[in-house]
N, C-alpha and C positions, 0 to 999 in steps of 0.2 A: 482437510479430512483425508485420512489414510485409507488405502485400499483394504478390503476384507482379507483376513489371513487365509492362505491356501497352502498346498504342498506340491512342489514340483517333483514329478515322478521320473521324467525323462526329458532330455533336451537335445535337439539335433540342429546343426548349423547347415542352412541351405545355400548361403551366399555370403561372400565377404570381399570387399573391394575398398581401396582408398579413393575417396570422392571429394570433389569440391561441392559445397552446399549451394544450391540455388535458392530462389524464393520459396517459402513454405506458406501455407494458407492460414496458420494459426501461430500464436506466440507460445514459447515454451513456458511451462508452469510447474509449480511444486504440488499442485492439487492432485490427490490420488496417489502420491508417492508414499512408499512405506516409511515409517518413522526411522530417521537416521540415514535415509538414502541420500547420497551426496549430490546427485544430479537432478535432472528435470525430465518431464515427459510431455508428449503431445498426442492427443487422440483425435484422429480425423474420421468423422462419420459422414454418411450420406445425408444426414439431416442438415448439413450446411446448406443444402439446396431445396429443402422442403420437408414437410411432416411425414410424407410417405417415402421412406428411405431404406436403403440396404447398403451393407459394406462398412467395414471399420478397419482402420490402420493404426496400430499402436507403435509409437516411437519412444524409446527410452534413451536418454543421454546420460552416461555415467560421469560426465564432466561437471564440475561445480559451477561453471559459468554458463550463462545463456548463450547458445550458439547464434551466430549471425551469418547472413548471406556472404559467401566468399570464403568461409572457414574451411580448412582441409581436415578431414576426419576419416576414420575407418568405419564403414557401414556394414553391419552384419545382419542378415535376416535369419531368424531362428524360429524353430517350432518347438513348443514345450507341451508335454502332457501334464496336466495338473489335476489334483483332487480338490474339488471345490464343494461348498455347501450352499444350498439354496432354500429359500422360503417361498411359498406360493400362496396367492390369495385370489379369490374370484370376485370380481366387481360386476355389478349389474348395471347396464347402461340402457337408456331409452331407445337409442338408435341401433345398437349392435347386440343387445341382449347380454348374456354372461361373457365376460372377458377375463381371462386368467393372466395375472401379472406375476412374474417371477424375478427375484433379485438375489444377488450373492451376499452371503453373510460369512462370519468367521466359522471355521471348522469347529464342530462340536456345539454350535448354537442350538438352543432348545427348539424342537419342532422342525429342524432343517433336515433335508435329504442330501446325502453326499453322492457325487457322480464324478466321472472323469471327463475332462474336456481337453481338446487339442487347440492351442492358440498359437498364432503367429505374431511375432513382434520384431521390430527393427531396432537394433542396438547400435548406438552411436558412441564410438570410442576415440581416444586420442591416437595419433600416429606420429612417427618420427618426422621432425621438421624437414629432413632431407628427402623423405619419401615422395615419389612422384604420383600425383593423382591419376587414376586410370578412368575415372568416370565423373559424372555430374548427377547429383541428386536433385531432381527437378519436379515441381508440381505443375500440372496443366489442367485446365478446365475446358470442356467441350459441350456444346449444345446438341451434338449429334449422339448417335448410339455409342456402344462400347468399342469405339475405334479411335485410336490415337495415331497420328502420323508424325514421324520425326524425319525431316529432310536433312540429310547430311549427318545424321546421327544413327547409331545402332542402339536399340533398346535391349539392355541386358537383363532387366528385371522390372516388373510392373505390377501394381495392385490398383484396383478401381473401386470407387464408391459412386452411388447414384442417389439422387433425391428429386422429388417433385411435389407439387401441391396435391392435396387430397381431392381436389375437384377434377383431377385427371389432366391438367394442363401439362404440356411437354416439360420434361425435367432437364436435368443437367448431369453430366458425368464429371467426376474428378479423378485424376490419375497421378499416382506417385511413381515416378520413373527414375531408373538409374540408366543414364545414357553414356555411350562411348562415342567419341568422334570417329566417324567413318565417312570419307569423301564419296560423293556420288552414289549414295545408297538411300533407299526408302524402306521402312518397315512398318507394317501395321500389326497391332497386337493380334497374336494367334495365327499369323501368316509367316511364310518363309521370307528371308531377306533376298531381294533381287537386285542385281546390278542395274543401274539406270543407263540407258543407251545415251 
């Protein structure tokens, strides 16, 4: 199934680095790729950890082969402003009353409303064989709050997702990190890097 048609109005590159791929939480897939797209995608959502979730990370590989752990690639983090179309419908539930559901459709679809959205996505590209990797793309999971600790590594870039059960049981965090090797350093997300004594 291909993704609904939209229109890219602007694109900005936030980050670019040659990285070695670590283990990722999901397989690469063709599902949701536009028709004729040569590569694969991976969508990591907080619902990996439960029905009550937040956060989404979109990875797009332009390479025709499914990437594997240990591959060397260029990772770019981009922000794009897109014009999208949505349809909305109100459902009535016994426990929550009226609940509005909205989903994206092709631009120009009957009854849809158009709006602009900013989206972030991670683009995975090939790199020269002789290029030296500067980082590691790594997935981590944590039962604690939104704090990831990397001992002996410097966190260059990070995005988080979270999920838990609807009954309120403690949830879980997942973090997609780009790490750089740095000796004797510790970094927590959102804090300054400090030298370890």
